[in-house]
N, C-alpha and C positions, 0 to 999 in steps of 0.2 A: 674617326674611330679613336685610336689610342691618343691622338694629339689632344683630345678633350680631357684626358686623365691628368690630374695633378699628381706629381710624384709624392709618395708618402714616405714616412720615416724609414730609413735603412734597416732599423732593427725590428720592424714589424714582423709578426709571426703569421701573417695571413698566408693561406695556401694558394697555389696556382694549379697548373695542369700538366700531366705527363702525357705525351703522345708518341711514345716509342712505336706505336702500333699503326701507323698509317697503312702499311701493307700487311698487317697482322703482327702478332707477337703477344707477349704476356701482358695482361691487364689493359686498361684504358680503352682506346678506340680501335675498332677494326673496320676495314673497308669491306663491302660486300664482295663475294666471290665474283659476281658478274662485273663489278667495277674494276676489280683487279685484272680480270681477263681482258676487258676492253683496253685498259691502259697498258697491259703487258703485251698486247699484240696477239692474243690468242684468236681473235676474230679475223678471219681471212676474207678477201674479196670485198673489202669495205667500199660502200658507195657513199654518196653525199649524206644520206640519212644516217649512216653509221659514223661518218665523220662528225656529224652534229652530236650524236650520242657520246662519242669520245670527248668532244669539246665540253659537253655538259658534265661529264664525269670529272674532267679537269677543273671545270668551274666550281663544282661542289667541293673539290679539294681545296681550291683557293679560298672559298668562303670559310671552310673549316680552319684554315691557317689564320685567316683574319681574326676569327673568333678566339683561337688559341693565343695569339699575340695580345689580344685585348685582355684576356684573363691574366696573362703574364704581367702586363702593364699595371693592371689593377690589383695585383697581389700584394704589393708593398715589399716584395722581396728583391726587386731590381734597384741597384744603385744608379744614380743619375747617368753616368756614361753608358751603362748597359741598357737602361731604359730608353735612351736616345737611339741605340742600335735597334732595339725591339720596335720602336715607332717607325724607324726607317724601313725595316724588313716588312712590317705590316703594310706600309705604303706601297712597297713593291708588289705584295700579294694583291692589294687593292687594284693596282694598275693591271696586273695579270687578269684579274676578274673582269675588269671593265673591257679589256680587249677580247677576252673569250666570250663574254655576254654579247658584245656588239657583233662579233663574228657569227655566233649562232643565229642572231636575228637576220643578218645579211644573207645567211644561207637558208632562210625561210623557217628556221626552227624557233622553238620557244625556250629561252634560257631558264635553267633552274634558278630558284630563288634562294637567298641565304636563309638559314634557320636562325632562330633566336639562340644566343649563346647557351642557354639552359638546355637546349635540345641536343647538344653534343655530349656524348658520354665521357667527358674528360675526367680523368682520375686525379683530382686535386689532392687527395690524401697523401700522395707520395712527394709532394713539393713542399719542402720546408726551408730551403735555402736558395740563394741566388744560383749556386752551382746546379741544384736540382732543376731549376727553370731553364738554365742554359743547356743541360743534357736533354731535357724534354724538347726544347726548340731544335737542337742539333739533330735529334732523331726525326723530328717533323720534317726538317729540310732534307735529310737523307732520303726519307720515304718519298717526298715530293720529287726529288731528282730521279729516283728510280722509276716512279710512275711516268714522268715525262720521257725518260729514256725508252721505256716500253712503248710509248705512244708514237714517237717520231717515225718509226718505219711503217706503221699501219695506216697512216692517213692516205686516202686516195689522192687528195689535193696536196701536192708537194709544197705549196706555199704554207699550208698548215703544218707540215713537217718542219719547215724552217722556223716558224713561229714557236712551235713546241721546243725546238732545239735552243732557241734563244732564251726561253723561260727556263729550260733545263740548266743553262749556264748560270743564270741568276740564283737558282736554288742551290746549285753546287757551291757557288761562292758563299752564300749564306751559311751553308753547312761547314765549310772550311773556316770561316771567321768564328763561328760558334765553337768549333773544336779548339781553335787556337786560344780562345778566351778561357777555355777549360784547362789549358796547359797541355793539350793533346796535340800530336802532330796534325797540322791542318789537312794534309793529304795522307791518309792512313796507308795507302797502297798505290802502286802504279796503275792498277786497274780497279775500278769500282763497279760492283754489280748492283 
């Protein structure tokens, strides 16, 4: 994915993606109410089929993150060290997607497929600087962490809860690193919702 992108000039004015809205918010991308409910744990009495549905929702979010980081890498707004971090984070999301996809298959389900980047309603008009891309990515990671936090307690299979918690940890670290890069406190509060 991003590793195929050749870094472009630091002064490029190409736009990228804002994704403040993984779980809703102003502009950009919004997750369907059903997906939010699934990942937020509103569904009760989950069975294996419901676990597969939750996994597929998480898989769709990972594909979306992969696409967002691809757009960020191709924007020309990221300087070399930041671009390297974006590539690494995209690699993490790819690993998450591979695990989720194989788990869905093992459970007898059919994994959702990634969409073309153009199919995501990313708001590139708001991304004009490297800081804009970092803020966008930080919100993306915060939303992903929140989604996994909601998914952990609703899985019927506790091994799936453990896997979701592990991914939650990675998303939270991504968020903290991006906040730090923006000069913001990496951990904004002792409790994060």
